[in-house]
C-alpha positions in Angstrom: -99.0 2.4 71.3 -98.4 0.7 74.6 -95.6 2.4 77.1 -93.7 -0.7 77.1 -94.2 -1.7 73.6 -91.3 -1.9 70.8 -91.1 0.6 67.9 -89.2 1.4 64.7 -87.5 4.7 66.0 -85.1 6.4 63.6 -83.2 7.6 66.7 -82.1 4.1 67.5 -80.6 3.9 64.3 -83.5 2.1 62.4 -83.8 -0.5 65.3 -86.5 -1.0 67.2 -86.5 0.6 70.5 -88.7 0.6 74.0 -91.5 3.4 73.2 -90.9 5.0 76.7 -86.7 5.3 75.6 -88.2 6.5 72.5 -90.1 9.5 74.1 -87.5 10.2 76.4 -85.1 10.4 73.7 -87.3 12.4 71.8 -87.9 15.0 74.2 -84.4 15.0 75.2 -83.5 16.3 71.4 -86.0 18.9 71.0 -84.5 20.3 74.3 -87.6 19.7 76.5 -85.6 17.0 78.9 -82.3 16.8 80.1 -79.9 14.0 81.3 -80.0 14.6 85.4 -77.6 11.4 86.1 -76.5 8.0 84.6 -76.0 4.8 86.4 -74.2 2.6 84.8 -76.0 2.6 80.8 -79.4 3.5 82.6 -80.6 7.3 82.2 -82.2 9.4 84.5 -84.4 12.3 82.8 -85.8 15.7 84.3 -87.3 18.6 82.7 -85.0 21.3 81.5 -86.8 23.9 82.9 -85.8 22.9 86.3 -81.9 23.7 85.5 -81.9 25.7 82.8 -82.5 29.9 82.9 -85.9 30.9 81.3 -84.3 33.4 79.4 -82.2 30.7 77.8 -85.3 28.3 76.9 -87.2 31.4 75.8 -84.5 32.4 73.3 -85.4 32.8 69.6 -84.3 29.8 67.2 -80.9 31.0 65.6 -81.2 28.9 62.6 -85.2 29.7 61.5 -84.6 28.5 58.1 -83.1 24.6 57.7 -80.5 25.1 55.4 -79.0 27.8 57.9 -79.3 24.8 60.3 -77.5 22.6 58.3 -74.8 24.8 57.5 -74.0 25.6 61.0 -73.7 21.5 61.7 -71.6 21.0 58.5 -69.1 23.9 59.8 -69.2 22.2 63.1 -68.3 18.6 61.3 -65.6 19.8 58.9 -63.9 21.8 61.8 -64.0 18.2 63.8 -62.8 16.6 61.1 -60.1 19.2 60.2 -60.3 18.5 56.3 -63.6 17.1 54.5 -64.5 16.4 51.0 -68.0 17.2 49.4 -69.5 14.0 49.3 -71.7 11.2 50.5 -70.1 10.8 54.3 -70.7 9.3 57.5 -69.4 12.4 58.6 -72.7 14.0 57.8 -74.9 11.5 59.7 -77.4 13.0 61.9 -77.9 16.0 59.9 -81.9 16.5 59.4 -82.9 17.0 55.6 -79.0 16.8 54.2 -79.3 15.4 51.0 -76.8 15.8 47.8 -78.4 19.0 46.6 -78.4 20.6 50.2 -74.9 19.4 50.8 -73.7 21.2 47.4 -75.7 24.4 48.2 -74.4 24.2 51.6 -70.4 24.1 50.3 -71.2 26.9 47.6 -72.6 29.1 50.2 -70.2 28.6 52.8 -67.6 29.3 50.3 -69.2 32.4 49.3 -69.3 33.4 52.8 -65.4 33.3 53.3 -66.0 30.3 56.1 -64.4 27.7 54.0 -61.1 27.3 51.9 -60.2 24.6 49.2 -57.3 22.4 49.8 -55.6 20.6 47.0 -53.7 17.5 48.0 -51.5 15.7 46.1 -52.2 12.5 44.1 -56.2 13.5 45.1 -58.8 14.2 42.3 -61.0 15.8 44.8 -60.6 19.1 46.2 -61.0 19.1 50.3 -62.2 21.5 52.6 -61.1 22.8 56.1 -62.3 25.8 58.1 -60.7 29.1 57.2 -60.0 29.8 61.0 -57.7 26.6 60.2 -55.9 27.5 57.4 -52.9 28.6 59.6 -52.8 25.1 61.1 -51.9 23.8 57.6 -49.3 26.0 57.4 -48.0 25.0 60.7 -47.9 21.3 59.8 -46.3 21.9 56.1 -43.3 23.9 57.7 -43.5 21.2 60.3 -43.8 23.5 63.3 -45.7 20.9 65.6 -45.9 21.7 69.1 -43.9 18.9 71.2 -42.5 17.5 68.1 -43.7 14.2 66.4 -45.4 11.8 68.4 -47.2 8.8 68.9 -51.1 8.9 69.4 -53.6 6.7 69.9 -57.3 7.0 68.4 -60.7 6.1 69.6 -62.3 3.8 67.2 -65.2 7.1 67.3 -62.5 9.8 66.8 -63.8 12.6 64.8 -60.5 11.8 62.2 -62.4 8.3 61.8 -65.7 9.3 60.9 -65.1 9.0 57.3 -63.2 5.9 56.5 -63.5 6.1 52.5 -61.4 10.0 53.4 -58.6 8.2 55.4 -58.1 5.7 52.6 -57.5 8.1 50.2 -55.5 10.6 52.4 -53.0 8.1 53.9 -53.8 4.8 52.7 -54.9 3.2 55.9 -57.7 0.9 55.7 -59.7 1.2 59.2 -62.5 -1.2 60.6 -63.7 -1.2 64.1 -63.9 -5.2 64.7 -66.5 -4.7 68.1 -69.4 -5.9 66.1 -67.3 -8.6 63.7 -67.7 -12.3 64.8 -64.4 -13.7 66.0 -63.7 -15.9 63.1 -63.9 -13.0 60.9 -61.9 -10.8 62.5 -58.4 -9.7 60.9 -57.1 -8.0 64.2 -59.0 -7.9 67.3 -62.2 -7.2 69.4 -61.1 -3.5 70.2 -58.1 -2.2 68.2 -57.0 1.5 68.0 -55.4 3.1 65.4 -51.7 4.6 65.7 -50.8 7.7 64.6 -47.0 8.6 64.2 -46.2 12.4 63.2 -48.5 13.5 60.5 -49.4 9.5 59.3 -51.1 6.2 60.1 -48.4 3.9 61.6 -50.1 0.8 62.5 -52.8 -0.6 65.1 -52.7 -2.0 68.6 -54.8 -3.8 71.2 -54.5 -3.2 74.6 -56.5 -3.9 78.1 -56.4 -2.4 81.0 -56.1 -5.1 83.6 -57.3 -5.3 87.4 -54.1 -5.0 88.6 -53.3 -1.2 87.5 -51.7 -3.1 84.6 -51.9 -2.2 80.8 -51.6 -5.3 79.0 -50.6 -4.1 75.2 -51.8 -7.7 73.4 -50.2 -6.8 69.9 -48.9 -4.1 68.1 -49.7 -4.5 64.3 -47.6 -1.9 62.4 -48.1 -0.9 58.2 -46.0 -1.9 55.6 -43.0 0.3 55.4 -43.0 1.4 59.2 -39.3 1.2 60.6 -38.7 0.3 64.4 -36.4 3.4 64.7 -35.0 4.6 68.0 -37.2 7.8 67.7 -40.4 5.5 67.1 -39.8 3.4 70.2 -39.6 6.6 72.3 -42.6 8.2 71.0 -44.2 4.7 71.3 -43.2 4.5 74.6 -44.3 7.8 76.2 -47.3 6.9 74.1 -48.2 4.0 76.2 -47.0 5.8 79.4 -49.7 8.5 79.0 -52.4 5.9 77.5 -51.4 3.6 80.9 -52.2 6.8 83.0 -55.3 7.5 81.5 -56.7 4.2 82.3 -55.5 4.4 86.0 -52.7 2.2 85.2 -49.2 2.2 86.9 -47.5 -0.3 84.8 -47.1 -1.3 81.1 -46.2 -5.1 79.7 -45.4 -4.9 76.2 -45.7 -8.1 73.8 -42.7 -10.5 73.7 -40.5 -10.0 70.4 
C-alpha cells in the first residue's frame, strides 16, 4: 500500500481515505499517538509517551473481556442520551462487536447489577432504560422542579439527545433531519437548522447565522403544530437567542419580520 494511496477504511465510515490518515487515526485510536494541535481541519500528531505518564500507559486494561467493555460504553451512551431502549440504534454506533445478542445480554447484565432502571412511558409499548443514578432526575422533572424554570434551548444537530432519531419521534412526535447533506432542492427547511426545545418538548426549528458584523441573524423560526406564541414563550425564546448570540460572539440579534 503506497503511503499516499487511497484505501477503504472503517474509521472513515466505510469510505475511501488517504493511507497516511488511516494509519495515523488507527494509532491515535489505540492510544499510541495523541493529537498535539490542529490548524483548521489538519491534525498534527505526536507520540503519546511524550505527554502521558508512563504509569498510565502501562496500566492494565480495565476491561479484559469485550463484553465488559461493551457494557461500559453502553452505560456512557445511555447516560448521554438520558433514556434508551433495547433496540438497534445509531446511539450504539462505534461500539466494537455490539450485535443484537451482545446488546440484549448487556442490558440483562446491567439490570442484574443494578446499574439500569426500567422506565415505562405512557403511550409507548417499548420499555426504556435510564442510569440508576439518574432516577432522581426523572422525579425532579415529573414534579416540575426544573432549575431556572421553563426555558427555550437550541440543540446542535449532533447533540446526544438526537443520536436516535426514531426514539425522538416515538417520545416527542418530532421528526428531525439534519439537511446539511441534502441537496438544496430537496431540503424541507434549511442547510443548518437547529431543533428548539421549550420546557420538556420540542417546540420547533430555527435557522440562524452569525454574521461578520457581530450580528446573529435569525433567518427562520418554524414552530411545531399546536405551539402557541405566548408571552412566556416569547420571553424564553428571546433569552435563548441572547445566550446563543453571546456564544457565537455576537452583540445583537436580528429577528425575522412577521
